[in-house]
BAMARKE-615274 format. One record per residue (C-alpha): residue in three letters; x, y, z. Coordinates in pm, whole numbers, padded with zeros to 5 digits. Last residue first. Layout:
N
[rec 'ALA',[X,Y,Z]]
...
//
This chain:
139
[rec 'VAL',[-03700,-06000,-00332]]
[rec 'ASP',[-03844,-05699,-00460]]
[rec 'ASP',[-03887,-05612,-00808]]
[rec 'GLU',[-03603,-05513,-01048]]
[rec 'ARG',[-03556,-05861,-01195]]
[rec 'GLY',[-03401,-05704,-01513]]
[rec 'LEU',[-03113,-05970,-01473]]
[rec 'HIS',[-02860,-05731,-01361]]
[rec 'TYR',[-03159,-05558,-01103]]
[rec 'ARG',[-03157,-05900,-00950]]
[rec 'GLY',[-02800,-05918,-00947]]
[rec 'MET',[-02731,-05605,-00819]]
[rec 'SER',[-03023,-05635,-00555]]
[rec 'ILE',[-02883,-05998,-00451]]
[rec 'LEU',[-02527,-05824,-00411]]
[rec 'ASN',[-02704,-05582,-00171]]
[rec 'GLN',[-02856,-05836,00032]]
[rec 'PHE',[-02550,-06021,00122]]
[rec 'ARG',[-02365,-05717,00165]]
[rec 'GLU',[-02671,-05600,00422]]
[rec 'GLU',[-02621,-05932,00607]]
[rec 'PRO',[-02242,-05931,00633]]
[rec 'THR',[-02276,-05551,00777]]
[rec 'MET',[-02226,-05282,00531]]
[rec 'GLY',[-01918,-05036,00638]]
[rec 'GLU',[-01772,-05087,00285]]
[rec 'HIS',[-01997,-05294,00009]]
[rec 'LEU',[-01933,-05039,-00292]]
[rec 'VAL',[-01562,-05067,-00179]]
[rec 'ASP',[-01594,-05435,-00198]]
[rec 'CYS',[-01795,-05419,-00545]]
[rec 'ALA',[-01486,-05256,-00679]]
[rec 'GLY',[-01267,-05570,-00534]]
[rec 'THR',[-01550,-05835,-00698]]
[rec 'LEU',[-01510,-05638,-01010]]
[rec 'ALA',[-01159,-05723,-01038]]
[rec 'MET',[-01209,-06070,-00925]]
[rec 'CYS',[-01443,-06102,-01215]]
[rec 'TYR',[-01217,-05957,-01452]]
[rec 'ALA',[-00961,-06204,-01349]]
[rec 'ASP',[-01215,-06478,-01370]]
[rec 'GLU',[-01314,-06380,-01758]]
[rec 'PHE',[-00956,-06416,-01849]]
[rec 'ASP',[-00922,-06726,-01733]]
[rec 'GLN',[-01008,-06878,-02054]]
[rec 'ARG',[-00728,-06709,-02197]]
[rec 'VAL',[-00788,-06417,-02456]]
[rec 'LEU',[-00814,-06317,-02827]]
[rec 'GLY',[-00918,-06691,-02959]]
[rec 'LEU',[-01216,-06573,-03111]]
[rec 'ARG',[-01424,-06765,-02886]]
[rec 'GLN',[-01287,-06633,-02597]]
[rec 'PHE',[-01304,-06253,-02669]]
[rec 'ALA',[-01624,-06311,-02786]]
[rec 'ARG',[-01728,-06418,-02403]]
[rec 'ILE',[-01515,-06121,-02254]]
[rec 'ALA',[-01708,-05919,-02491]]
[rec 'GLY',[-02066,-06028,-02366]]
[rec 'GLN',[-01939,-06041,-02024]]
[rec 'ALA',[-01805,-05720,-02037]]
[rec 'VAL',[-02116,-05527,-02166]]
[rec 'PHE',[-02379,-05770,-01888]]
[rec 'HIS',[-02127,-05556,-01647]]
[rec 'PRO',[-02240,-05229,-01729]]
[rec 'ALA',[-02068,-05009,-01970]]
[rec 'ILE',[-01806,-04690,-01972]]
[rec 'LEU',[-01679,-04492,-02234]]
[rec 'VAL',[-01382,-04233,-02072]]
[rec 'ALA',[-01330,-03870,-02169]]
[rec 'GLY',[-01033,-03732,-01994]]
[rec 'ALA',[-00786,-03821,-01729]]
[rec 'SER',[-00952,-03631,-01469]]
[rec 'THR',[-01263,-03801,-01604]]
[rec 'GLN',[-01560,-03677,-01798]]
[rec 'ILE',[-01831,-03958,-01851]]
[rec 'THR',[-01898,-04118,-02191]]
[rec 'ARG',[-02222,-04367,-02173]]
[rec 'VAL',[-02323,-04717,-02273]]
[rec 'ASP',[-02654,-04898,-02271]]
[rec 'ASP',[-02809,-04695,-02547]]
[rec 'GLN',[-02507,-04759,-02795]]
[rec 'PHE',[-02500,-05144,-02691]]
[rec 'GLN',[-02609,-05264,-03051]]
[rec 'GLY',[-02349,-05040,-03225]]
[rec 'SER',[-02296,-04693,-03178]]
[rec 'ALA',[-02048,-04685,-02876]]
[rec 'THR',[-01975,-05044,-02841]]
[rec 'MET',[-01906,-05059,-03268]]
[rec 'SER',[-01674,-04764,-03181]]
[rec 'LEU',[-01431,-04910,-02919]]
[rec 'PHE',[-01425,-05284,-03074]]
[rec 'VAL',[-01330,-05088,-03416]]
[rec 'GLU',[-01036,-04905,-03169]]
[rec 'GLN',[-00934,-05170,-03026]]
[rec 'ALA',[-00922,-05414,-03285]]
[rec 'ASP',[-00703,-05133,-03490]]
[rec 'GLU',[-00485,-05115,-03152]]
[rec 'PRO',[-00411,-05534,-03121]]
[rec 'LEU',[-00606,-05684,-02873]]
[rec 'ALA',[-00426,-05712,-02543]]
[rec 'ALA',[-00718,-05846,-02319]]
[rec 'ALA',[-00635,-05592,-02075]]
[rec 'SER',[-00653,-05328,-02347]]
[rec 'VAL',[-00993,-05422,-02457]]
[rec 'LEU',[-01129,-05374,-02067]]
[rec 'ASP',[-00933,-05050,-02058]]
[rec 'ALA',[-01081,-04918,-02342]]
[rec 'CYS',[-01434,-04999,-02226]]
[rec 'ALA',[-01395,-04834,-01865]]
[rec 'HIS',[-01612,-05056,-01636]]
[rec 'TRP',[-01929,-05054,-01458]]
[rec 'PRO',[-01985,-05132,-01112]]
[rec 'PHE',[-02279,-05383,-01045]]
[rec 'ALA',[-02597,-05251,-00977]]
[rec 'LEU',[-02805,-05044,-00756]]
[rec 'VAL',[-02900,-04751,-00982]]
[rec 'GLY',[-02806,-04395,-01003]]
[rec 'ASN',[-02794,-04417,-01383]]
[rec 'PRO',[-02414,-04337,-01402]]
[rec 'ALA',[-02359,-04699,-01207]]
[rec 'ARG',[-02088,-04632,-00998]]
[rec 'PHE',[-01697,-04687,-01161]]
[rec 'PHE',[-01458,-04931,-01248]]
[rec 'ARG',[-01116,-04881,-01405]]
[rec 'ILE',[-00903,-05165,-01551]]
[rec 'ALA',[-00548,-05131,-01519]]
[rec 'ARG',[-00341,-05372,-01678]]
[rec 'GLY',[-00131,-05702,-01573]]
[rec 'ASN',[-00367,-05975,-01723]]
[rec 'VAL',[-00574,-05806,-01512]]
[rec 'GLN',[-00562,-05517,-01240]]
[rec 'GLY',[-00827,-05332,-01052]]
[rec 'THR',[-00894,-04986,-01023]]
[rec 'TYR',[-01214,-04844,-00777]]
[rec 'LEU',[-01444,-04662,-00757]]
[rec 'PRO',[-01284,-04444,-01055]]
[rec 'GLU',[-01336,-04082,-01078]]
[rec 'ILE',[-01620,-03865,-01216]]
[rec 'MET',[-01565,-03477,-01294]]
//
């Protein structure tokens, strides 16, 4: 049973964040259903999006985990970025939706960094960013 690392608010709705399930030092992963709920997509569009995320081009990048609330599809940060940009281009969310998502993500990162010195936090963020960009080599 996996519990959220942090739950943030976007557009008045909860978005759960989780540690990367593969044990790497990465930005927290988000609950996909929470993201589309926060985007206030129509219910049928939410279902299509979640189905496409689970079985489409990102199927190798997402994971279904078991939480106390049931099965949850989670995805890495780059999937949220792509989804949010698509939602913006389609006019489904306001332009500041991504900013609100990033603020919630920052709250999740703060939990990951609890107890670290400022220098350790900064190095950790750099490492997360490098992993996100596919640059896993040492700085």
